[in-house]
C-alpha positions in Angstrom: 68.6 114.3 85.0 69.3 110.6 84.9 73.0 109.1 85.4 74.5 107.0 82.6 77.2 104.4 82.3 79.0 105.0 79.6 82.3 102.4 78.3 85.0 104.4 76.4 86.4 103.0 73.9 89.8 102.1 75.7 87.9 99.7 78.4 86.1 98.5 75.0 90.1 97.5 73.6 90.6 95.9 77.2 87.8 93.8 77.3 87.8 92.3 74.0 91.8 91.2 74.4 90.6 89.3 77.5 87.8 87.9 76.2 89.4 86.9 73.2 93.0 85.9 75.7 90.5 83.6 77.3 87.9 82.1 73.9 91.2 80.5 73.5 92.4 78.8 76.5 88.3 77.9 76.8 85.4 78.5 74.6 82.7 79.8 76.4 85.5 81.1 78.9 85.3 84.7 76.7 82.0 84.8 76.6 82.0 83.9 81.2 84.9 87.4 81.4 81.9 89.5 79.6 79.2 89.1 81.3 81.8 89.1 84.8 82.8 92.8 83.2 79.4 93.6 82.8 77.9 92.8 86.0 80.9 94.8 87.4 79.7 97.7 85.4 76.3 97.4 86.3 77.1 97.2 90.1 79.3 100.3 89.4 76.8 102.5 88.1 73.7 101.1 90.5 76.6 102.7 93.6 79.3 104.0 92.9 80.2 105.5 96.1 80.4 101.2 97.8 83.8 100.6 96.0 87.6 101.4 96.4 88.3 105.1 95.9 91.6 105.5 93.9 91.5 108.9 93.1 89.8 112.7 94.3 90.3 114.9 91.6 88.6 113.0 89.5 87.3 111.0 91.4 88.5 107.5 90.1 87.3 104.4 91.5 88.0 99.8 91.0 86.0 97.6 91.5 87.1 94.3 91.2 84.8 91.3 88.8 84.1 88.6 91.5 86.0 85.4 89.1 88.5 86.6 87.3 91.2 88.7 88.3 90.0 91.8 86.8 89.8 95.6 87.7 87.2 97.9 86.4 88.1 101.8 86.7 85.8 104.2 85.6 85.4 107.7 87.0 82.4 109.0 88.8 80.6 112.4 87.6 77.1 113.5 87.9 75.7 112.6 85.4 77.3 109.3 84.2 79.6 106.9 85.5 82.2 106.4 83.3 84.1 103.0 82.8 88.0 104.2 81.0 90.0 100.6 82.1 89.9 97.4 82.6 93.0 95.7 83.4 94.0 92.5 85.1 95.3 92.6 88.4 98.7 92.1 87.8 98.6 95.6 85.7 100.3 98.1 86.7 98.2 101.2 87.9 100.1 103.5 85.0 97.9 101.7 82.7 94.6 103.7 83.9 96.4 106.7 85.2 98.0 107.8 82.1 94.6 107.1 80.4 93.4 110.1 82.7 95.4 112.9 81.5 
């Protein structure tokens, strides 16, 4: 069985809202954010154990985007890497912690 990358709807909403905000600031910037979050998610999928562990059970990790101040929060399972939050660096951890419960 191979591992899959899953992006939950809550994370998709986070991404869409951030991309829209950036697009209003400057045309094309929203697309740049989308590409950056995708690249971070793919890095997390390729080698999830490489990134900072935030919680042991379930195993929650985070990767930082390179260009934008965002954290991609994901759960590592045997058969999947599940992205469940994409949050601005200034947002409190309670935003992702509430999604685990």
